[in-house]
N, C-alpha and C positions, 0 to 999 in steps of 0.2 A: 632187224626183224628176227632176232635170235631169242630163244627162251632159255633162261638160266634157272634150273629147277633142282632143289634138294642137294645143293653142293655144300661141302664143309671144308674149311681150311683154317689154320691158325689166324692168319691175317688175310682178309679178303676172300670170303667163302666163294663169291662169284668172280670178282676181279681184284687183283693186286697189282699196283703199278709202282715201280721204283725208278724215278728219272724217266718216266714214259710219257707218251703222247697218246691219249686214249679218246676215241670217238665212239659213243654209244647212241644208236638211233632206233626208235621204234622197237625197243626190246621189252621183254617181260622177265621180271625177277620174282620167282615164287618159291617160298618155303626153303630158302637158303639159310645156312648158319644154324640150323636147328640141331640140338643135342641128339646124338644117336645112341644105340645100345652100348657102344664103347665109351660113352660119356664124353665124346669129343664135342666141343662147342666152339663156335667161331667168335672171335672178338668183333668182327665187323663183316658186312656183306661186300662193300666196296671200300678198298683201302688204297690211299695214294700218298706217296712221299716224294717230294720234289718233282711233281708231275703236272701235266696239263690235262684236265679232264673236261670233256664236253658231252653232256647227257641230254638228249632231246626226245620228247614224246614217248617216254618209257614209263612202265608201271611197276611198282614195287608193292607186293602183297604177301602177307603171311611169313615174312622173313624174321629171323631172330639174331641176336648177338649183343655184345656190349654197346656197339653203335651200329646203326644201319650204314651210315656213311662216315668215314674218318679221313680227313684231309690234313696233311701236315706239309708245310712249306710248298704248297701247290697253288695252281690257278684253276678255278672251277667255274663252269657255266652249266646250270641245270635249267632247262627251258621246256615247259609243257609237261604233261603227264600227271600221274597220280602216285601218292605215297599213302597207302591205307592198310589197316589191319596188320601192322607190323608190331613186334614186341622187342624193345631194347631199352637200355638205360637212357639213351638219347638217339634221336633219328639222325641229326647232323652234328658232327663235332669238328670244329675248325681250330687248328693250331697253326698260327702264322701263315694263314692262307687267305688269298683274295678270292671272293666268291660273289657271283650274281645268280640268284634263284628267281626265275621269272615264270609266271602263269602256271604255277604248280598247285594242285590241290593236295593238302596235307591234313587228312582227317581220320578219326576213328583208330588211332594208334595207341597201344598200351606203352607209351613212351613219353619222355620229355621231348619237346620239339627240337631245341638246339642248345648247344653250349659253344661259346666263343671265347677263346683265349688267344688273341690275334696280334698283339703288339700294335704296330702302326697300320696293319692291313685292314681293309673294310669289307664287311659282308653286307650285301644289299638284297632285300627280298622285294620283288615288284609284282603287283597284281596277283598275289597268291591268296588262296583261301585256306584258313586254318580253323580247326574246331574239333572238339571232343577228343583231344589227345590227353591221355591220362597217365602221368608218370607212375611207375610201379611203387615208388616210395612217396611219402608226403613231401613233394617237391614242387618247384615251379616249372611251367612249360618252357620258359626262355630264361637262360642264365648267360649274362654277358660279364666277363671277368675284367676287373681292373681298369675300368674306363676305356675299354675297347669300343669300337664303333660298329653299331648294327643299325642299318637304315631300313625301315619298312615303308614302302611307297605304294599307295593305293591298294592296300591289302584289306581283306576281311578277316577279322580276328576271332569271331565267335567268342568262346569262353577262355581264351588264352590268358595265362597269368605270367607276370614278369617278376623276377627276383629283385631287380633294381631297374626301374623304368627310366632312371636318369641317364642310363647308358644306351637307351633305345631312342632313335630319332624317328618320329612318325611324320610322314609327309602325305598330303593329299593334294593332287595336282588338278583335280576336276576332269579326269579322263571321261570322255563321253560314255554314257550308258553304264557307268560304274557307280556303285553306291559308296558314299563316304563311310568312314568308320562310324559305327553306331555307338559302341561303348567298349571300354577296356577295364577289366577288373584287376586290381593289383592286390595280391595276398601279402600282407605285411608279416614281418617276423613274429609278431605277437599273436598271429592267427586272425586278426581282423582283416576285413576286405574294404577296399576303396574302389568305387566305380566312377570313371570319368567319361564324359560324352563329348 
């Protein structure tokens, strides 16, 4: 039930964890990481290295930084809540981290949705809602590096684009009262678009 507002730091404007065990529940993160009069700007709002992070039912709005969340060599659970109206290069950056993102609404951000460079570790997104996330540069919403594994299960994608959808595993399990994927548009490197249903 804590509000984190208008904080700035080089790594982790709101929270920085190094070999930590962090539990965040029912919190609000608002306007963190924003450049101030002294030109200080944060690389990320939540930073974790070799840590265990559990975030439930929390809201992230109006935050800025290179990444909203940056996880390295960590174990991550994000469940419930909203990520909206933030501005960053990417919202989620995973480096060698295992992660489950469940029941999170991720919409209307001026950011790429996520970047994964994960080795053998898996990132799974379950029953999340994505849409209207616009990268600052001419980029894709989802970038998965080097044949890493990203699983999207029972998610609603909206207008989400994928740099290489061969590395994205889409699953629909027929969850009651949930809509199946309607369409996915892939933006090819030559600028053409392909829509699959």
